[in-house]
N, CA, C and O atoms as CSV, one atom per row, in Angstrom:
chain,resi,resn,atom,element,x,y,z
A,1,UNK,N,N,3.277,-12.965,-2.771
A,1,UNK,CA,C,2.121,-12.675,-3.169
A,1,UNK,C,C,2.472,-12.862,-4.764
A,1,UNK,O,O,3.537,-12.539,-5.289
A,2,UNK,N,N,1.519,-13.361,-5.312
A,2,UNK,CA,C,1.491,-13.417,-7.052
A,2,UNK,C,C,0.511,-12.492,-7.426
A,2,UNK,O,O,-0.510,-12.557,-6.740
A,3,UNK,N,N,0.520,-11.710,-8.250
A,3,UNK,CA,C,-0.552,-11.095,-8.970
A,3,UNK,C,C,-1.855,-11.596,-9.233
A,3,UNK,O,O,-2.871,-10.902,-9.270
A,4,UNK,N,N,-1.781,-13.076,-9.454
A,4,UNK,CA,C,-3.096,-13.873,-9.641
A,4,UNK,C,C,-3.704,-14.093,-8.342
A,4,UNK,O,O,-4.860,-14.496,-8.209
A,5,UNK,N,N,-2.842,-13.802,-7.294
A,5,UNK,CA,C,-3.814,-14.059,-5.822
A,5,UNK,C,C,-4.647,-12.971,-5.518
A,5,UNK,O,O,-4.407,-11.764,-5.533
A,6,UNK,N,N,-5.811,-13.684,-5.201
A,6,UNK,CA,C,-6.942,-13.117,-4.795
A,6,UNK,C,C,-6.617,-12.280,-3.334
A,6,UNK,O,O,-6.006,-12.796,-2.398
A,7,UNK,N,N,-7.028,-11.207,-3.333
A,7,UNK,CA,C,-6.881,-10.467,-1.829
A,7,UNK,C,C,-7.865,-10.765,-0.859
A,7,UNK,O,O,-9.063,-10.725,-1.139
A,8,UNK,N,N,-7.403,-11.085,0.360
A,8,UNK,CA,C,-8.489,-11.634,1.469
A,8,UNK,C,C,-9.624,-10.345,1.611
A,8,UNK,O,O,-10.825,-10.545,1.794
A,9,UNK,N,N,-9.110,-9.222,1.510
A,9,UNK,CA,C,-9.794,-8.068,1.611
A,9,UNK,C,C,-9.527,-7.117,0.628
A,9,UNK,O,O,-8.338,-6.904,0.387
A,10,UNK,N,N,-10.582,-6.345,-0.146
A,10,UNK,CA,C,-10.478,-5.622,-1.163
A,10,UNK,C,C,-11.366,-4.248,-0.811
A,10,UNK,O,O,-12.592,-4.342,-0.747
A,11,UNK,N,N,-10.905,-3.367,-0.656
A,11,UNK,CA,C,-11.345,-1.921,-0.380
A,11,UNK,C,C,-11.289,-0.994,-1.718
A,11,UNK,O,O,-10.170,-0.717,-2.150
A,12,UNK,N,N,-12.432,-0.505,-2.392
A,12,UNK,CA,C,-12.407,0.503,-3.543
A,12,UNK,C,C,-13.103,1.594,-3.038
A,12,UNK,O,O,-14.273,1.511,-2.664
A,13,UNK,N,N,-12.391,2.690,-3.006
A,13,UNK,CA,C,-12.647,3.905,-2.673
A,13,UNK,C,C,-12.519,5.085,-3.893
A,13,UNK,O,O,-11.870,4.777,-4.893
A,14,UNK,N,N,-13.103,6.366,-3.815
A,14,UNK,CA,C,-12.822,7.328,-4.761
A,14,UNK,C,C,-11.469,7.711,-4.736
A,14,UNK,O,O,-10.985,7.858,-3.613
A,15,UNK,N,N,-10.717,7.914,-5.748
A,15,UNK,CA,C,-9.275,8.350,-5.751
A,15,UNK,C,C,-9.135,9.795,-5.374
A,15,UNK,O,O,-8.767,10.650,-6.180
A,16,UNK,N,N,-9.456,10.053,-4.056
A,16,UNK,CA,C,-9.358,11.405,-3.409
A,16,UNK,C,C,-8.764,11.211,-2.088
A,16,UNK,O,O,-8.975,10.123,-1.553
A,17,UNK,N,N,-8.062,12.071,-1.473
A,17,UNK,CA,C,-7.017,11.831,-0.465
A,17,UNK,C,C,-7.940,11.916,0.627
A,17,UNK,O,O,-7.514,11.506,1.707
A,18,UNK,N,N,-9.153,12.375,0.582
A,18,UNK,CA,C,-10.440,12.345,1.694
A,18,UNK,C,C,-10.331,10.934,2.414
A,18,UNK,O,O,-10.229,10.801,3.634
A,19,UNK,N,N,-10.365,9.924,1.511
A,19,UNK,CA,C,-10.519,8.453,1.699
A,19,UNK,C,C,-9.413,7.710,2.247
A,19,UNK,O,O,-9.624,6.608,2.753
A,20,UNK,N,N,-7.972,8.321,2.184
A,20,UNK,CA,C,-7.106,7.476,2.694
A,20,UNK,C,C,-7.315,7.056,3.972
A,20,UNK,O,O,-6.936,5.944,4.339
A,21,UNK,N,N,-7.869,7.811,4.680
A,21,UNK,CA,C,-7.948,7.538,6.434
A,21,UNK,C,C,-9.039,6.253,6.308
A,21,UNK,O,O,-8.891,5.624,7.356
A,22,UNK,N,N,-9.916,5.687,5.608
A,22,UNK,CA,C,-10.271,4.624,5.386
A,22,UNK,C,C,-9.615,3.443,5.131
A,22,UNK,O,O,-9.943,2.385,5.666
A,23,UNK,N,N,-8.512,3.577,4.179
A,23,UNK,CA,C,-7.492,2.630,4.073
A,23,UNK,C,C,-6.592,2.324,5.292
A,23,UNK,O,O,-6.238,1.237,5.749
A,24,UNK,N,N,-6.324,3.567,5.684
A,24,UNK,CA,C,-5.261,3.487,6.996
A,24,UNK,C,C,-6.224,2.853,8.142
A,24,UNK,O,O,-5.659,1.987,8.810
A,25,UNK,N,N,-7.409,3.090,8.450
A,25,UNK,CA,C,-8.040,2.313,9.420
A,25,UNK,C,C,-8.349,0.944,9.237
A,25,UNK,O,O,-8.337,0.183,10.204
A,26,UNK,N,N,-8.681,0.473,7.858
A,26,UNK,CA,C,-8.480,-0.998,7.646
A,26,UNK,C,C,-7.498,-1.504,7.872
A,26,UNK,O,O,-7.608,-2.509,8.574
A,27,UNK,N,N,-6.262,-1.166,7.490
A,27,UNK,CA,C,-4.899,-1.357,7.501
A,27,UNK,C,C,-4.692,-1.899,9.065
A,27,UNK,O,O,-4.308,-3.035,9.342
A,28,UNK,N,N,-4.974,-1.008,9.892
A,28,UNK,CA,C,-4.755,-0.901,11.668
A,28,UNK,C,C,-5.615,-2.284,12.074
A,28,UNK,O,O,-5.091,-3.166,12.754
A,29,UNK,N,N,-7.072,-2.382,11.554
A,29,UNK,CA,C,-7.896,-3.533,12.107
A,29,UNK,C,C,-7.181,-4.865,11.793
A,29,UNK,O,O,-7.019,-5.818,12.554
A,30,UNK,N,N,-6.720,-4.704,10.292
A,30,UNK,CA,C,-6.321,-6.229,9.717
A,30,UNK,C,C,-5.037,-6.576,10.649
A,30,UNK,O,O,-5.003,-7.590,11.347
A,31,UNK,N,N,-4.248,-5.863,10.602
A,31,UNK,CA,C,-2.839,-5.752,11.369
A,31,UNK,C,C,-3.054,-6.477,12.809
A,31,UNK,O,O,-2.485,-7.522,13.124
A,32,UNK,N,N,-3.955,-5.767,13.629
A,32,UNK,CA,C,-4.342,-6.073,14.952
A,32,UNK,C,C,-5.084,-7.522,14.940
A,32,UNK,O,O,-4.941,-8.292,15.890
A,33,UNK,N,N,-5.803,-7.816,13.926
A,33,UNK,CA,C,-6.240,-9.228,13.906
A,33,UNK,C,C,-5.378,-10.174,13.774
A,33,UNK,O,O,-5.580,-11.289,14.257
A,34,UNK,N,N,-4.129,-9.818,12.998
A,34,UNK,CA,C,-2.808,-10.731,12.730
A,34,UNK,C,C,-2.151,-10.547,14.249
A,34,UNK,O,O,-1.077,-11.094,14.497
A,35,UNK,N,N,-2.702,-9.913,15.053
A,35,UNK,CA,C,-1.578,-9.962,16.356
A,35,UNK,C,C,-0.231,-8.972,16.302
A,35,UNK,O,O,0.725,-9.030,17.075
A,36,UNK,N,N,-0.397,-8.115,15.265
A,36,UNK,CA,C,0.903,-7.273,15.194
A,36,UNK,C,C,1.041,-6.437,16.466
A,36,UNK,O,O,0.064,-6.189,17.172
A,37,UNK,N,N,2.278,-6.005,16.744
A,37,UNK,CA,C,2.415,-5.121,17.898
A,37,UNK,C,C,2.148,-3.645,17.572
A,37,UNK,O,O,2.511,-3.178,16.492
A,38,UNK,N,N,1.544,-2.941,18.455
A,38,UNK,CA,C,0.840,-1.505,18.147
A,38,UNK,C,C,2.142,-0.461,17.399
A,38,UNK,O,O,1.892,0.520,16.698
A,39,UNK,N,N,3.239,-0.846,17.673
A,39,UNK,CA,C,4.531,-0.035,16.885
A,39,UNK,C,C,3.989,-0.409,15.664
A,39,UNK,O,O,3.413,0.520,15.098
A,40,UNK,N,N,3.987,-1.532,15.039
A,40,UNK,CA,C,3.985,-2.323,13.702
A,40,UNK,C,C,2.587,-1.495,13.194
A,40,UNK,O,O,2.545,-0.763,12.205
A,41,UNK,N,N,1.763,-1.708,13.859
A,41,UNK,CA,C,0.450,-1.298,13.323
A,41,UNK,C,C,0.540,0.231,12.815
A,41,UNK,O,O,0.250,0.563,11.666
A,42,UNK,N,N,0.937,1.030,13.722
A,42,UNK,CA,C,1.008,2.437,13.467
A,42,UNK,C,C,1.847,2.370,12.352
A,42,UNK,O,O,1.305,2.794,11.331
A,43,UNK,N,N,3.103,1.938,12.203
A,43,UNK,CA,C,4.008,2.100,11.115
A,43,UNK,C,C,3.279,1.570,9.877
A,43,UNK,O,O,3.295,2.239,8.844
A,44,UNK,N,N,2.664,0.436,9.936
A,44,UNK,CA,C,1.598,0.253,8.589
A,44,UNK,C,C,0.644,1.427,8.258
A,44,UNK,O,O,0.509,1.712,7.068
A,45,UNK,N,N,0.126,1.972,8.974
A,45,UNK,CA,C,-0.756,2.816,8.889
A,45,UNK,C,C,-0.101,3.903,8.179
A,45,UNK,O,O,-0.557,4.391,7.146
A,46,UNK,N,N,1.023,4.293,8.770
A,46,UNK,CA,C,1.697,5.536,7.887
A,46,UNK,C,C,2.254,5.159,6.678
A,46,UNK,O,O,2.362,5.998,5.784
A,47,UNK,N,N,2.701,3.787,6.489
A,47,UNK,CA,C,3.077,3.218,5.228
A,47,UNK,C,C,2.015,3.300,4.063
A,47,UNK,O,O,2.294,3.670,2.922
A,48,UNK,N,N,0.907,2.954,4.439
A,48,UNK,CA,C,-0.192,2.785,3.753
A,48,UNK,C,C,-0.722,4.402,3.048
A,48,UNK,O,O,-1.041,4.627,1.880
A,49,UNK,N,N,-0.678,5.304,4.142
A,49,UNK,CA,C,-0.888,6.642,3.747
A,49,UNK,C,C,0.171,7.243,2.953
A,49,UNK,O,O,-0.044,8.260,2.294
A,50,UNK,N,N,1.376,6.632,2.983
A,50,UNK,CA,C,2.570,7.245,1.915
A,50,UNK,C,C,2.372,6.648,0.625
A,50,UNK,O,O,2.580,7.371,-0.350
A,51,UNK,N,N,1.969,5.336,0.419
A,51,UNK,CA,C,1.566,4.650,-0.663
A,51,UNK,C,C,0.734,5.392,-1.262
A,51,UNK,O,O,0.991,5.774,-2.404
A,52,UNK,N,N,-0.370,5.733,-0.663
A,52,UNK,CA,C,-1.716,6.326,-1.053
A,52,UNK,C,C,-1.128,7.783,-1.710
A,52,UNK,O,O,-1.634,8.245,-2.733
A,53,UNK,N,N,-0.217,8.325,-1.141
A,53,UNK,CA,C,0.204,9.904,-1.475
A,53,UNK,C,C,1.061,9.417,-2.795
A,53,UNK,O,O,1.146,10.254,-3.695
A,54,UNK,N,N,1.612,8.332,-2.969
A,54,UNK,CA,C,2.395,8.430,-4.081
A,54,UNK,C,C,1.357,7.868,-5.688
A,54,UNK,O,O,1.584,8.148,-6.865
A,55,UNK,N,N,0.477,7.203,-5.219
A,55,UNK,CA,C,-0.285,6.862,-6.457
A,55,UNK,C,C,-1.408,8.120,-6.784
A,55,UNK,O,O,-1.535,8.512,-7.944
A,56,UNK,N,N,-2.102,8.639,-5.819
A,56,UNK,CA,C,-2.962,9.484,-6.108
A,56,UNK,C,C,-2.930,10.522,-7.165
A,56,UNK,O,O,-3.936,10.854,-7.792
A,57,UNK,N,N,-1.777,11.016,-7.344
A,57,UNK,CA,C,-1.605,12.200,-8.286
A,57,UNK,C,C,-1.495,11.730,-9.426
A,57,UNK,O,O,-1.415,12.486,-10.395
A,58,UNK,N,N,-1.467,10.299,-9.566
A,58,UNK,CA,C,-1.231,9.742,-11.194
A,58,UNK,C,C,-2.748,9.055,-11.417
A,58,UNK,O,O,-2.797,8.209,-12.309
A,59,UNK,N,N,-3.803,9.299,-10.796
A,59,UNK,CA,C,-4.936,8.728,-10.583
A,59,UNK,C,C,-6.075,9.453,-11.971
A,59,UNK,O,O,-6.332,10.656,-12.000
A,60,UNK,N,N,-6.529,8.631,-12.828
A,60,UNK,CA,C,-7.317,9.303,-13.753
A,60,UNK,C,C,-8.468,9.999,-12.876
A,60,UNK,O,O,-8.837,9.528,-11.800
A,61,UNK,N,N,-9.011,11.198,-13.460
A,61,UNK,CA,C,-10.157,11.790,-13.021
A,61,UNK,C,C,-11.490,10.979,-12.811
A,61,UNK,O,O,-12.167,10.514,-13.728
A,62,UNK,N,N,-11.721,10.894,-11.687
A,62,UNK,CA,C,-13.143,10.255,-11.331
A,62,UNK,C,C,-12.749,8.879,-11.201
A,62,UNK,O,O,-13.676,8.069,-11.213
A,63,UNK,N,N,-11.341,8.344,-11.055
A,63,UNK,CA,C,-11.128,6.953,-10.880
A,63,UNK,C,C,-11.215,6.782,-9.296
A,63,UNK,O,O,-11.502,7.595,-8.417
A,64,UNK,N,N,-10.781,5.102,-9.236
A,64,UNK,CA,C,-10.495,4.590,-7.822
A,64,UNK,C,C,-9.422,4.363,-7.441
A,64,UNK,O,O,-8.390,4.188,-8.090
A,65,UNK,N,N,-9.641,4.349,-6.090
A,65,UNK,CA,C,-8.275,3.794,-5.351
A,65,UNK,C,C,-8.543,2.506,-4.749
A,65,UNK,O,O,-9.356,2.452,-3.826
A,66,UNK,N,N,-7.883,1.324,-5.214
A,66,UNK,CA,C,-8.033,0.002,-5.104
A,66,UNK,C,C,-6.932,-0.582,-4.167
A,66,UNK,O,O,-5.763,-0.805,-4.482
A,67,UNK,N,N,-7.592,-0.810,-2.815
A,67,UNK,CA,C,-6.688,-1.437,-2.001
A,67,UNK,C,C,-6.903,-2.884,-1.674
A,67,UNK,O,O,-7.963,-3.239,-1.158
A,68,UNK,N,N,-5.900,-3.775,-1.965
A,68,UNK,CA,C,-5.907,-5.134,-1.556
A,68,UNK,C,C,-5.081,-5.536,-0.407
A,68,UNK,O,O,-3.922,-5.165,-0.217
A,69,UNK,N,N,-5.821,-6.389,0.406
A,69,UNK,CA,C,-4.886,-6.967,1.621
A,69,UNK,C,C,-5.004,-8.341,1.557
A,69,UNK,O,O,-5.951,-9.095,1.330
A,70,UNK,N,N,-3.705,-8.518,1.836
A,70,UNK,CA,C,-3.146,-10.218,1.485
A,70,UNK,C,C,-2.899,-10.493,3.069
A,70,UNK,O,O,-1.975,-9.834,3.547
A,71,UNK,N,N,-3.457,-11.203,3.787
A,71,UNK,CA,C,-3.192,-11.905,5.389
A,71,UNK,C,C,-2.618,-13.277,5.194
A,71,UNK,O,O,-3.171,-14.226,4.638
A,72,UNK,N,N,-1.294,-13.233,5.796
A,72,UNK,CA,C,-0.674,-14.439,5.788
A,72,UNK,C,C,-0.082,-14.491,7.566
A,72,UNK,O,O,0.230,-13.455,8.153
A,73,UNK,N,N,-0.016,-15.826,8.200
A,73,UNK,CA,C,0.398,-15.899,9.304
A,73,UNK,C,C,1.739,-14.990,9.633
A,73,UNK,O,O,2.823,-15.379,9.200
A,74,UNK,N,N,1.659,-13.926,10.310
A,74,UNK,CA,C,2.820,-13.456,10.519
A,74,UNK,C,C,3.555,-12.096,9.522
A,74,UNK,O,O,4.618,-11.489,9.645
A,75,UNK,N,N,2.303,-11.975,8.414
A,75,UNK,CA,C,2.582,-11.067,7.330
A,75,UNK,C,C,1.282,-10.488,7.000
A,75,UNK,O,O,0.230,-11.124,6.933
A,76,UNK,N,N,1.458,-8.999,6.762
A,76,UNK,CA,C,0.326,-8.606,6.008
A,76,UNK,C,C,0.957,-7.729,4.867
A,76,UNK,O,O,1.825,-6.898,5.133
A,77,UNK,N,N,0.473,-7.947,3.519
A,77,UNK,CA,C,0.712,-7.345,2.380
A,77,UNK,C,C,-0.338,-6.434,1.887
A,77,UNK,O,O,-1.459,-6.927,1.756
A,78,UNK,N,N,-0.151,-5.044,1.555
A,78,UNK,CA,C,-1.003,-4.211,1.107
A,78,UNK,C,C,-0.627,-3.614,-0.244
A,78,UNK,O,O,0.463,-3.110,-0.514
A,79,UNK,N,N,-1.475,-3.713,-0.901
A,79,UNK,CA,C,-1.318,-3.472,-2.648
A,79,UNK,C,C,-2.113,-2.065,-2.827
A,79,UNK,O,O,-3.303,-2.322,-2.648
A,80,UNK,N,N,-1.964,-0.874,-3.068
A,80,UNK,CA,C,-2.490,0.336,-3.153
A,80,UNK,C,C,-2.469,0.806,-4.492
A,80,UNK,O,O,-1.413,1.350,-4.816
A,81,UNK,N,N,-3.434,0.733,-5.428
A,81,UNK,CA,C,-3.246,1.420,-6.727
A,81,UNK,C,C,-4.509,2.155,-7.542
A,81,UNK,O,O,-5.658,2.211,-7.104
A,82,UNK,N,N,-4.134,2.613,-8.598
A,82,UNK,CA,C,-5.164,3.625,-9.229
A,82,UNK,C,C,-4.910,3.460,-10.702
A,82,UNK,O,O,-3.790,3.425,-11.212
A,83,UNK,N,N,-6.199,3.349,-11.414
A,83,UNK,CA,C,-5.985,3.290,-13.054
A,83,UNK,C,C,-5.643,4.701,-13.206
A,83,UNK,O,O,-5.943,5.649,-12.481
A,84,UNK,N,N,-4.762,4.656,-14.592
A,84,UNK,CA,C,-4.297,5.860,-15.088
A,84,UNK,C,C,-3.852,5.751,-16.487
A,84,UNK,O,O,-3.262,4.749,-16.890
A,85,UNK,N,N,-4.113,6.728,-17.208
A,85,UNK,CA,C,-3.812,7.000,-18.572
A,85,UNK,C,C,-2.618,7.414,-18.779
A,85,UNK,O,O,-2.044,7.157,-19.837
A,86,UNK,N,N,-1.961,8.230,-17.652
A,86,UNK,CA,C,-0.715,8.795,-17.740
A,86,UNK,C,C,0.467,7.891,-18.066
A,86,UNK,O,O,0.317,6.670,-18.018
A,87,UNK,N,N,1.476,8.362,-18.350
A,87,UNK,CA,C,2.836,7.369,-18.697
A,87,UNK,C,C,3.553,7.449,-17.193
A,87,UNK,O,O,3.917,8.575,-16.855
A,88,UNK,N,N,3.714,6.695,-16.551
A,88,UNK,CA,C,4.433,6.637,-15.133
A,88,UNK,C,C,5.334,5.560,-15.184
A,88,UNK,O,O,5.048,4.461,-14.708
A,89,UNK,N,N,6.598,5.848,-15.831
A,89,UNK,CA,C,7.396,4.824,-15.781
A,89,UNK,C,C,7.998,4.030,-14.679
A,89,UNK,O,O,8.290,2.838,-14.580
A,90,UNK,N,N,8.093,5.020,-13.903
A,90,UNK,CA,C,8.745,4.552,-12.455
A,90,UNK,C,C,8.542,5.502,-11.536
A,90,UNK,O,O,8.574,6.706,-11.791
A,91,UNK,N,N,8.305,4.973,-10.335
A,91,UNK,CA,C,7.740,5.873,-9.066
A,91,UNK,C,C,8.895,6.599,-8.811
A,91,UNK,O,O,9.958,6.176,-9.265
A,92,UNK,N,N,8.856,7.885,-7.991
A,92,UNK,CA,C,10.199,8.875,-7.775
A,92,UNK,C,C,10.653,7.989,-6.568
A,92,UNK,O,O,9.941,7.952,-5.565
A,93,UNK,N,N,11.722,7.332,-6.626
A,93,UNK,CA,C,12.539,6.555,-5.702
A,93,UNK,C,C,13.044,7.563,-4.554
A,93,UNK,O,O,13.069,7.194,-3.380
A,94,UNK,N,N,13.406,8.723,-4.906
A,94,UNK,CA,C,13.932,9.863,-4.023
A,94,UNK,C,C,12.728,10.742,-3.522
A,94,UNK,O,O,12.920,11.794,-2.913
A,95,UNK,N,N,11.692,10.337,-3.761
A,95,UNK,CA,C,10.713,11.120,-2.941
A,95,UNK,C,C,10.710,10.971,-1.306
A,95,UNK,O,O,11.283,10.084,-0.673
A,96,UNK,N,N,10.120,11.786,-0.904
A,96,UNK,CA,C,9.687,11.916,0.802
A,96,UNK,C,C,8.866,10.232,0.889
A,96,UNK,O,O,9.265,9.145,1.307
A,97,UNK,N,N,7.863,10.589,0.413
A,97,UNK,CA,C,6.929,9.386,0.342
A,97,UNK,C,C,7.568,7.989,0.256
A,97,UNK,O,O,7.335,7.040,1.005
A,98,UNK,N,N,8.265,8.020,-0.605
A,98,UNK,CA,C,9.005,6.590,-0.945
A,98,UNK,C,C,9.814,6.141,0.437
A,98,UNK,O,O,9.605,5.232,1.240
A,99,UNK,N,N,10.714,7.059,0.370
A,99,UNK,CA,C,11.554,6.935,1.776
A,99,UNK,C,C,11.125,6.739,3.030
A,99,UNK,O,O,11.763,6.052,3.828
A,100,UNK,N,N,9.799,7.433,3.370
A,100,UNK,CA,C,9.060,7.091,4.429
A,100,UNK,C,C,8.524,5.379,4.536
A,100,UNK,O,O,8.580,4.666,5.538
A,101,UNK,N,N,8.058,5.051,3.311
A,101,UNK,CA,C,7.206,3.897,3.082
A,101,UNK,C,C,8.472,2.846,3.057
A,101,UNK,O,O,8.254,1.749,3.572
A,102,UNK,N,N,9.733,3.079,2.521
A,102,UNK,CA,C,10.705,1.860,2.489
A,102,UNK,C,C,11.328,1.739,4.126
A,102,UNK,O,O,11.788,0.719,4.639
A,103,UNK,N,N,11.221,2.793,4.620
A,103,UNK,CA,C,11.967,2.639,6.039
A,103,UNK,C,C,10.832,1.975,7.095
A,103,UNK,O,O,11.203,1.460,8.150
A,104,UNK,N,N,9.564,2.031,6.745
A,104,UNK,CA,C,8.243,1.742,7.673
A,104,UNK,C,C,8.178,0.062,7.530
A,104,UNK,O,O,8.026,-0.706,8.479
A,105,UNK,N,N,8.322,-0.304,6.180
A,105,UNK,CA,C,7.880,-1.669,5.635
A,105,UNK,C,C,8.813,-2.463,5.545
A,105,UNK,O,O,9.937,-2.055,5.249
A,106,UNK,N,N,8.496,-4.090,5.837
A,106,UNK,CA,C,9.549,-4.934,5.527
A,106,UNK,C,C,10.136,-4.951,4.093
A,106,UNK,O,O,11.335,-4.981,3.820
A,107,UNK,N,N,9.234,-4.931,3.336
A,107,UNK,CA,C,9.464,-4.809,1.610
A,107,UNK,C,C,8.374,-3.983,1.046
A,107,UNK,O,O,7.225,-4.019,1.486
A,108,UNK,N,N,8.784,-3.191,0.000
A,108,UNK,CA,C,8.017,-2.536,-1.019
A,108,UNK,C,C,8.536,-2.539,-2.114
A,108,UNK,O,O,9.727,-2.752,-2.341
A,109,UNK,N,N,7.423,-2.227,-3.143
A,109,UNK,CA,C,7.702,-2.577,-4.706
A,109,UNK,C,C,6.633,-1.392,-5.162
A,109,UNK,O,O,5.754,-0.903,-4.453
A,110,UNK,N,N,6.950,-1.062,-6.547
A,110,UNK,CA,C,5.969,-0.370,-7.139
A,110,UNK,C,C,6.063,-0.690,-8.651
A,110,UNK,O,O,7.181,-0.800,-9.154
A,111,UNK,N,N,5.004,-0.839,-9.365
A,111,UNK,CA,C,4.626,-1.191,-10.710
A,111,UNK,C,C,3.674,-0.415,-11.440
A,111,UNK,O,O,2.848,0.326,-10.906
A,112,UNK,N,N,3.837,-0.646,-13.004
A,112,UNK,CA,C,3.090,-0.164,-13.803
A,112,UNK,C,C,2.550,-1.283,-14.619
A,112,UNK,O,O,3.367,-2.016,-15.177
A,113,UNK,N,N,1.151,-1.530,-14.774
A,113,UNK,CA,C,1.086,-2.663,-15.680
A,113,UNK,C,C,-0.463,-2.473,-15.731
A,113,UNK,O,O,-1.193,-2.084,-14.820
A,114,UNK,N,N,-0.841,-2.879,-17.161
A,114,UNK,CA,C,-2.263,-2.793,-17.629
A,114,UNK,C,C,-2.936,-1.466,-17.285
A,114,UNK,O,O,-4.143,-1.478,-17.045
A,115,UNK,N,N,-2.157,-0.172,-17.235
A,115,UNK,CA,C,-3.022,0.986,-17.117
A,115,UNK,C,C,-3.176,1.220,-15.517
A,115,UNK,O,O,-3.982,2.022,-15.044
A,116,UNK,N,N,-2.332,0.448,-14.776
A,116,UNK,CA,C,-2.391,0.789,-13.191
A,116,UNK,C,C,-1.251,1.050,-12.562
A,116,UNK,O,O,-0.253,0.378,-12.826
A,117,UNK,N,N,-1.214,2.032,-11.661
A,117,UNK,CA,C,-0.163,2.408,-11.049
A,117,UNK,C,C,-0.245,1.907,-9.717
A,117,UNK,O,O,-1.140,2.363,-9.006
A,118,UNK,N,N,0.777,0.780,-9.108
A,118,UNK,CA,C,0.358,0.294,-7.771
A,118,UNK,C,C,1.616,0.270,-7.067
A,118,UNK,O,O,2.696,0.099,-7.632
A,119,UNK,N,N,1.449,0.463,-5.691
A,119,UNK,CA,C,2.556,0.560,-4.737
A,119,UNK,C,C,2.338,-0.615,-3.719
A,119,UNK,O,O,1.335,-0.564,-3.008
A,120,UNK,N,N,3.153,-1.605,-3.606
A,120,UNK,CA,C,2.782,-2.767,-2.810
A,120,UNK,C,C,3.741,-2.807,-1.608
A,120,UNK,O,O,4.934,-2.624,-1.850
A,121,UNK,N,N,3.385,-3.008,-0.442
A,121,UNK,CA,C,4.258,-3.270,0.657
A,121,UNK,C,C,3.899,-4.501,1.642
A,121,UNK,O,O,2.781,-5.017,1.624
A,122,UNK,N,N,4.777,-4.866,2.371
A,122,UNK,CA,C,4.671,-6.012,3.435
A,122,UNK,C,C,5.013,-5.606,4.430
A,122,UNK,O,O,5.818,-4.675,4.447
A,123,UNK,N,N,4.541,-6.140,5.563
A,123,UNK,CA,C,5.007,-5.796,6.827
A,123,UNK,C,C,4.925,-7.285,7.498
A,123,UNK,O,O,3.901,-7.960,7.394
A,124,UNK,N,N,6.120,-7.756,8.216
A,124,UNK,CA,C,6.247,-8.829,9.237
A,124,UNK,C,C,6.714,-8.235,10.458
A,124,UNK,O,O,7.783,-7.627,10.520
A,125,UNK,N,N,5.837,-8.421,11.557
A,125,UNK,CA,C,5.852,-7.757,12.534
A,125,UNK,C,C,7.413,-8.243,13.172
A,125,UNK,O,O,7.934,-9.331,12.925
A,126,UNK,N,N,8.031,-7.135,14.072
A,126,UNK,CA,C,9.414,-7.087,14.102
A,126,UNK,C,C,10.594,-7.561,13.301
A,126,UNK,O,O,11.706,-7.787,13.777
A,127,UNK,N,N,10.323,-7.663,12.313
A,127,UNK,CA,C,11.549,-7.925,11.133
A,127,UNK,C,C,12.379,-6.898,10.894
A,127,UNK,O,O,12.052,-5.765,10.540
A,128,UNK,N,N,13.603,-7.366,11.119
A,128,UNK,CA,C,14.609,-6.236,11.323
A,128,UNK,C,C,14.938,-5.777,9.855
A,128,UNK,O,O,15.062,-4.575,9.620
A,129,UNK,N,N,15.081,-6.716,8.868
A,129,UNK,CA,C,15.550,-6.385,7.473
A,129,UNK,C,C,14.652,-5.841,6.630
A,129,UNK,O,O,13.521,-6.294,6.805
A,130,UNK,N,N,14.764,-4.867,5.605
A,130,UNK,CA,C,14.083,-4.375,4.816
A,130,UNK,C,C,14.603,-4.755,3.453
A,130,UNK,O,O,15.809,-4.706,3.213
A,131,UNK,N,N,13.561,-5.199,2.404
A,131,UNK,CA,C,13.892,-5.458,1.156
A,131,UNK,C,C,13.160,-4.338,-0.084
A,131,UNK,O,O,11.962,-4.120,0.097
A,132,UNK,N,N,13.636,-3.833,-0.967
A,132,UNK,CA,C,12.838,-3.287,-1.965
A,132,UNK,C,C,13.432,-3.623,-3.325
A,132,UNK,O,O,12.879,-3.234,-4.354
């Protein structure tokens, strides 16, 4: 996925943990559409929850949580981000959320660009290797 790629599905909700369940449910539905096994669907749901937990504390007040879903045959990439005026140079790679996320996803990255803090994860069903 390149930053210029347009998401196949994009969801914008208030940057509030009460809306993370909407992202998790959407993630499960899209993964099921790609014929992911049930275990990978649940891993994705959890990973999206952890990605949200990482970005939400950095969100601007009254900001939005933006989630982009990129569907490819045998692969789902989810990008979760918030706008932030805070200086967030790097995510906390030692945090519990990052450890869970990188254990569950095939690949995961975090970035801060143009006032946005974004965590992106990719899942390939049954993929044995993880990259970060």
